[in-house]
C-alpha positions in Angstrom: -3.2 5.9 6.2 -4.1 5.4 2.6 -1.8 8.3 1.7 1.1 6.8 3.8 0.8 3.6 1.7 0.6 5.6 -1.5 3.7 7.7 -0.7 5.9 5.1 0.8 4.7 2.1 -1.2 5.0 3.9 -4.5 8.8 3.9 -4.4 9.3 0.6 -2.6 6.9 -2.4 -2.8 8.5 -3.9 0.3 7.3 -0.8 2.2 3.8 -1.6 1.0 4.0 -5.2 2.3 5.2 -4.0 5.7 2.4 -1.5 6.0 -0.2 -4.0 4.9 0.8 -6.3 7.7 0.6 -3.5 10.2 -2.7 -1.9 9.1 -4.7 -4.9 7.9 -6.6 -6.4 4.9 -8.4 -3.2 4.0 -5.1 -1.6 2.9 -4.4 -4.6 0.7 -7.4 -3.7 -1.5 -6.2 0.0 -1.7 -2.7 -1.1 -2.7 -4.1 -3.3 -5.5 -6.1 -0.4 -6.8 -3.0 1.8 -6.7 -1.0 -0.8 -8.7 -3.8 -1.2 -11.3 -3.9 2.6 -11.8 -0.2 2.8 -12.2 
């Protein structure tokens, strides 16, 4: 699921928000890490 957030969320932040709501708080931390690396 981390890859799904990375691929879809990379191009559209709104996609990240939708997936975070669906998958849970753990994905939130991963998204923040992706944003910091970018």
